[in-house]
N, C-alpha and C positions, 0 to 999 in steps of 0.2 A: 871778746873774740880776739884770738891771737892773730896778728897780721904778719907773722914771720913766714907764712906760707908763700910758695912761689906762685908766679903768674904764668899762665900757659904760654909756651913759645909760639913764635910765628909773627907775621907782620902785625903791627899795632892795630891796623884796621880790619884784620881778618876776623870775621864772625865765627865763633866756635860753637855757640849754642844759641838757640832761639825758642820762642814759644809759639804754638799754634794759636789761633784766635780763641778756640775753646779753652785752652789753658790760660790765656790772658783774661778771659771773662771770669774764670774761677779765681785767678789771682786778685782781680779787682774786688770780688766778693770777700775773699779771705783777708785781704788788707783792711777792708772796712770793719771786719770783726776782730782782727788781731793786731793791726798796726803793721809796721815794716816787716818784710819777710826775707827769707834766704832759702836756698836749696843746698843740699849736700847729696852727692852721688857716691855711695861707697861701692863695695863689691860684695861678692858672696852670694849666698843662696837666699831664697824666700824674699822677704821684703827688702833685704840688703841690695837687691838688684834693681830696685825702683828708686827714682829720685825722691828724696824726702824733703818736705816743705816744713820749715820751722819759723817761729817768730825770730826776727833778727837777734842774734846773740845767744839764742837758746842752745844752739849746737856749737861747741867750741872747736875752732879750727886751729891748725898748727903746722909744723914742718912737714907732716905727712899728708898735707892737702895742697891742691893746686886751685887757684882762682881762675876758672875758665872764662868768666865774663861777668859784667854787671849790666843787666838788661833793663832797658826802659820799656815800660808798658803804659800805653795811654790810659789815663785815669788813675794811675798809681804814682803818688808824689815822689817816691824815692826809687832809685834803681834797685833791682833784685839781684844780689850776688848769687852766682852759681859756682859752688865748690865741688871738687871731685877728689877722691883719694888718689894719692900719687900712684898707687899700683893700678887703679882703674885708668888713670890718665895715660900711663905707659901702654896699656892695652888699646885704648881708644884715641891715641894721639893723632891718628891720621883720619879721624872722622869728625863730621859736623853732627852735633846732637840737637834734636828737636824735642822739646817737652810737649807732650800731648796729654789729654785727659780722656779716660774711657770709663764706662760704667763698671762697677765692681768694688769690692772691698779692698782697700789698701791697708797700709800699716796703721796700727793704733797710735803710733807716734807722729805720723805725718798729719798736718792740719786738715787735709781734705777728707780723711777717713770718715768722719760723721756725715759727710755729704753724700755718701753712697757712690762715690767715684774714686778713681785713683790716677795719679800722675804716671806717665809711661814715657820711656825714652824711645825715640825712633832715630836711627843713625844712617848716615850715608858717608861715603868717602869724600874727603876734601878735594876740591878741584884745584889743579895746579895751573899757574899762569903760563907755563911753558908749553 
């Protein structure tokens, strides 16, 4: 995985992305089956608008990607990096993203697809301290 990608701007302690408990439960299960995981949020239509979950390193990141955060999940030994394409980051730079899971068929490339569920992004505006 190329690490030349940028890290999201903002205070170092600002949380930009999080998981719901349902998403964390699924991540624990997927980690048990596949090992360390990562997310990538691209843009576009269809499945490109959903966060994709991969085995760590299966999706190559680079200068066109932004590391939004490395999230700790209880019961998952390693942090789960969440990457977003630079174009999507520009669009969502003022939002907090929450990864949730809902019933339904996701992308065939994302690890949750065989489980009959899909990851989904919920967003809200970041709150300012001013």
